[in-house]
C-alpha positions as CSV (number, residue, x, y, z in Angstrom):
1,M,-11.5,-26.6,-1.9
2,V,-9.7,-23.4,-2.5
3,K,-10.9,-22.5,-6.1
4,H,-11.2,-18.5,-5.9
5,V,-7.6,-18.0,-6.3
6,A,-3.9,-18.9,-8.5
7,E,-2.1,-21.7,-7.4
8,N,0.7,-19.0,-6.4
9,Y,-1.4,-16.1,-5.2
10,W,0.0,-16.8,-1.6
11,D,3.6,-15.6,-2.5
12,I,2.6,-12.0,-1.9
13,Y,3.2,-12.9,1.7
14,D,6.8,-13.1,2.7
15,P,7.8,-15.8,5.2
16,P,6.5,-16.5,7.7
17,W,3.6,-15.3,7.1
18,R,3.4,-17.0,3.8
19,E,4.0,-20.5,5.6
20,L,1.5,-19.7,8.2
21,L,-1.0,-19.2,5.5
22,K,-0.2,-22.1,3.2
23,I,-0.5,-24.4,6.4
24,A,-4.0,-22.8,7.9
25,V,-5.7,-23.7,4.7
26,S,-4.6,-26.8,4.2
27,H,-5.4,-27.4,7.7
28,A,-9.0,-25.5,7.4
29,E,-9.9,-28.0,4.2
30,K,-8.6,-31.3,6.5
31,I,-10.6,-30.2,9.2
32,L,-14.1,-29.5,7.3
33,R,-13.7,-32.9,5.8
34,E,-13.6,-34.2,9.5
35,A,-16.3,-32.3,10.5
36,L,-19.1,-33.3,7.5
37,R,-18.1,-36.5,8.6
38,L,-18.6,-35.9,12.2
39,R,-21.9,-34.0,11.4
40,K,-23.2,-36.9,9.1
41,E,-22.7,-39.3,12.2
42,G,-24.7,-37.4,14.7
43,V,-21.8,-36.0,16.6
44,T,-23.2,-34.2,20.0
45,A,-22.4,-30.5,20.2
46,L,-20.5,-31.1,23.2
47,D,-18.1,-33.5,21.9
48,F,-17.6,-31.7,18.8
49,S,-16.7,-28.4,20.9
50,K,-14.9,-30.2,23.8
51,K,-12.7,-33.5,22.1
52,M,-12.7,-31.9,18.2
53,K,-12.2,-28.3,18.4
54,S,-9.3,-28.4,21.2
55,R,-7.8,-31.2,19.2
56,W,-7.5,-29.2,16.0
57,E,-6.6,-26.4,18.2
58,K,-2.7,-28.6,19.2
59,E,-2.7,-29.7,15.7
60,L,-2.3,-26.8,13.8
61,Y,-0.2,-25.3,16.7
62,A,2.4,-28.0,16.4
63,E,2.6,-27.1,12.8
64,V,3.0,-23.6,13.7
65,L,5.8,-24.0,16.0
66,K,8.0,-25.3,13.1
67,I,7.7,-21.8,11.8
68,F,8.1,-19.9,14.7
69,K,8.1,-19.5,18.3
70,C,4.4,-18.5,20.1
71,S,2.0,-19.4,23.1
72,L,-1.1,-20.1,22.0
73,L,-4.3,-18.7,23.1
74,G,-7.4,-21.3,21.8
75,K,-11.3,-20.9,22.1
76,D,-11.1,-24.4,23.0
77,T,-7.7,-25.1,24.0
78,G,-7.4,-22.2,26.7
79,Y,-3.5,-20.8,27.2
80,L,-0.7,-22.8,26.9
81,K,2.8,-20.8,27.6
82,G,5.2,-21.3,24.6
83,A,9.5,-21.4,25.7
84,D,10.7,-18.0,24.8
85,A,7.8,-16.8,23.1
86,E,6.6,-13.4,21.9
87,K,4.2,-14.2,19.8
88,V,0.6,-15.6,20.5
89,L,-1.3,-17.7,18.3
90,V,-4.9,-16.8,18.4
91,L,-7.3,-19.3,17.4
92,D,-11.1,-20.2,17.4
93,L,-10.8,-23.3,14.3
94,F,-14.8,-23.5,14.0
95,D,-16.9,-19.8,14.9
96,G,-20.2,-20.7,14.5
97,S,-20.5,-24.3,15.5
98,S,-24.2,-24.4,16.6
99,N,-25.1,-22.9,12.8
100,F,-22.9,-25.9,11.2
101,L,-24.4,-28.6,13.2
102,F,-27.4,-27.4,12.1
103,D,-26.6,-27.2,8.6
104,C,-27.0,-23.6,8.5
105,K,-24.4,-21.1,6.9
106,Y,-22.1,-18.7,8.8
107,Y,-19.3,-21.0,10.2
108,S,-15.5,-20.1,9.8
109,Y,-11.8,-20.8,10.9
110,N,-9.9,-18.0,12.3
111,L,-6.2,-17.5,13.0
112,A,-4.7,-14.8,14.1
113,V,-1.1,-13.7,15.5
114,I,-0.5,-11.3,18.3
115,D,3.0,-9.9,18.6
116,K,4.0,-7.5,21.5
117,N,0.0,-6.9,22.4
118,D,0.0,-5.8,18.6
119,L,-2.8,-7.6,16.6
120,V,-0.3,-8.4,13.1
121,F,-1.7,-11.6,11.1
122,G,-5.6,-12.2,10.3
123,L,-7.3,-15.1,8.6
124,C,-10.6,-15.8,8.3
125,I,-12.1,-18.8,6.1
126,D,-16.0,-19.1,5.4
127,L,-16.1,-23.0,5.9
128,E,-19.1,-23.1,3.7
129,N,-17.9,-21.7,0.6
130,F,-14.5,-21.5,1.8
131,D,-13.8,-17.7,1.1
132,V,-10.4,-16.7,2.4
133,F,-10.5,-13.6,4.0
134,H,-7.1,-12.2,5.3
135,A,-5.0,-9.3,6.5
136,L,-1.0,-8.4,7.5
137,K,-0.7,-5.2,9.5
138,N,-0.3,-2.0,7.2
139,N,-0.5,-4.2,4.1
140,G,-4.3,-4.2,3.7
141,A,-7.1,-6.8,4.1
142,Y,-8.6,-9.2,1.1
143,L,-10.9,-11.9,0.3
144,N,-9.1,-14.2,-1.9
145,E,-7.3,-12.0,-4.7
146,K,-9.6,-8.6,-4.2
147,K,-8.6,-6.0,-1.6
148,L,-11.0,-4.7,0.9
149,H,-12.0,-1.2,1.1
150,G,-14.4,-1.5,4.4
151,P,-17.9,-0.1,5.3
152,A,-19.4,3.0,3.5
153,P,-20.7,5.8,6.0
154,F,-23.9,5.1,7.0
155,I,-25.8,3.3,9.9
156,D,-28.8,1.6,7.9
157,R,-27.5,-1.9,8.2
158,I,-26.7,-2.8,11.3
159,I,-25.2,-6.1,12.9
160,C,-25.1,-7.0,16.7
161,S,-23.1,-9.9,17.3
162,N,-24.2,-11.7,20.8
163,V,-25.9,-8.7,22.0
164,V,-29.4,-6.8,21.8
165,I,-30.0,-3.1,21.6
166,K,-33.8,-2.5,22.4
167,G,-35.2,-0.4,19.5
168,T,-33.2,-0.5,17.5
169,Y,-33.3,-3.0,14.1
170,F,-30.4,-5.3,13.8
171,L,-29.1,-8.5,11.8
172,H,-27.6,-11.5,13.7
173,F,-25.6,-14.3,11.9
174,G,-24.3,-16.5,15.1
175,C,-21.0,-16.0,13.7
176,S,-18.8,-13.1,15.0
177,S,-15.9,-13.6,13.0
178,L,-17.9,-13.4,9.7
179,E,-20.3,-10.8,10.7
180,L,-16.9,-8.5,10.9
181,C,-15.8,-9.8,7.5
182,M,-19.0,-8.8,6.2
183,L,-17.9,-5.3,7.5
184,A,-14.8,-5.2,5.6
185,R,-16.1,-6.0,2.7
186,G,-18.9,-3.5,3.1
187,S,-21.8,-5.5,3.2
188,V,-22.8,-3.9,6.4
189,D,-22.3,-0.5,8.0
190,I,-22.0,-1.3,11.6
191,V,-21.2,-4.3,13.9
192,I,-21.7,-4.1,17.8
193,G,-20.5,-6.5,20.3
194,K,-19.9,-8.5,22.5
195,S,-17.3,-11.3,21.5
196,G,-14.1,-13.3,22.6
197,L,-10.8,-12.4,21.5
198,Q,-10.5,-15.5,19.9
199,D,-13.7,-15.4,18.0
200,I,-12.8,-12.1,16.3
201,A,-9.1,-11.1,16.6
202,A,-8.7,-12.0,13.0
203,A,-11.5,-10.8,11.8
204,M,-10.5,-7.5,13.9
205,L,-7.4,-7.1,11.9
206,I,-9.3,-7.8,8.6
207,A,-11.8,-4.8,9.2
208,L,-8.9,-2.4,10.5
209,E,-6.9,-2.8,7.6
210,S,-10.0,-2.9,5.0
211,G,-10.2,1.1,6.6
212,A,-12.6,0.5,9.5
213,V,-12.5,1.5,12.6
214,I,-13.4,-0.6,15.9
215,K,-13.6,1.5,19.4
216,D,-15.5,-0.1,22.9
217,W,-18.9,0.6,24.1
218,N,-17.7,4.0,25.4
219,F,-16.6,5.1,21.8
220,S,-12.9,5.3,22.5
221,D,-10.0,3.4,21.5
222,L,-10.5,-0.4,21.5
223,K,-7.4,-2.3,23.7
224,L,-6.7,-5.8,23.5
225,L,-7.1,-7.5,26.6
226,S,-5.1,-9.7,28.6
227,I,-5.1,-14.0,28.6
228,K,-7.3,-14.0,31.3
229,K,-9.7,-11.9,30.4
230,T,-10.4,-12.0,26.6
231,R,-14.0,-10.6,26.4
232,L,-14.4,-7.9,23.9
233,E,-17.0,-4.9,23.9
234,Y,-17.1,-3.1,20.4
235,V,-18.4,-1.1,17.8
236,A,-17.1,-1.0,14.3
237,G,-17.5,0.7,11.4
238,H,-16.6,3.8,8.8
239,R,-15.3,6.5,11.1
240,E,-18.3,8.8,10.1
241,S,-20.7,6.1,10.9
242,V,-19.2,5.1,14.3
243,E,-19.2,8.8,15.1
244,K,-23.2,9.2,14.3
245,L,-23.9,6.4,16.3
246,S,-22.0,7.7,19.3
247,Q,-24.3,11.0,18.7
248,V,-27.2,8.9,18.6
249,F,-26.9,6.6,21.6
250,G,-25.0,9.7,23.9
251,G,-21.7,8.7,23.4
252,S,-22.3,5.3,25.6
253,L,-23.9,2.0,24.5
254,K,-23.1,0.6,28.0
255,D,-26.4,1.3,29.3
256,K,-28.5,0.6,25.8
257,A,-26.6,-2.8,24.5
258,S,-27.5,-6.4,26.6
259,Y,-25.9,-9.6,26.2
260,M,-28.0,-12.0,24.0
261,P,-28.7,-15.3,26.0
262,S,-26.9,-18.3,24.3
263,S,-28.7,-21.5,23.8
264,W,-26.0,-23.2,23.8
265,S,-26.4,-24.9,26.9
266,N,-29.5,-26.4,25.7
267,I,-28.0,-27.7,22.6
268,V,-25.5,-29.7,24.6
269,K,-28.3,-31.2,26.4
270,R,-29.8,-33.3,23.1
271,G,-26.9,-35.3,22.8
272,K,-26.4,-36.6,19.2
273,I,-27.9,-33.9,16.7
274,S,-29.8,-35.9,14.3
275,I,-31.3,-33.6,11.2
276,D,-32.5,-34.5,7.9
277,I,-29.4,-33.0,5.5
């Protein structure tokens, strides 16, 4: 499925990142094949999320442990502490699940590595077309083989991830990770969101390494949260854009942004999802 890069392209990375990336890309291909089969069979949203996604996270974790010691923070598995581990493998291997189950665009495979509370590696694969976004700290961000240069200094095209800002025109695609990757490639100007660390850790590093800045809703430096509290409130964009936005909203989004209600609980109640695909 990976048709966008030369066979030996991943050799740009030294061990262990080269091995990690190769394993993850291969695993993403595998779970996409399985997911397409399950969708055709009419899998329930609950089984897809709680059974399959957790199984896939544990599969990948077992493979990564062959490369280096780490703990796991999975979107559907939760936290598993590794022995003598300083690194944390942060996973959401199917962000945008509801988009996928209803045969819509925008669903992705996400892997990040945190080392001593510092994001050091990020991988986000657009599973609809298998574009591979990747970044290593202090080494830039890439879309396949192309280096990314981040957003322009404007505030015209705003994405809101899981939030609503009254009186503001915004875009929303239902996949927080790819929304930040759109920012990294310069497709949008600003992303304002409230998402789980597992959803966006990889894409955060990709956006940062492309040249974007990421602040909290008080426009202060965003800090990674503990494994017990992983919900992040963030605003990302070109430095000048974020400064302009801070002026527009009086230095805080806390009383301007509200959480967008999720339809997931209702989708789960449907049982098997059957659409004409």
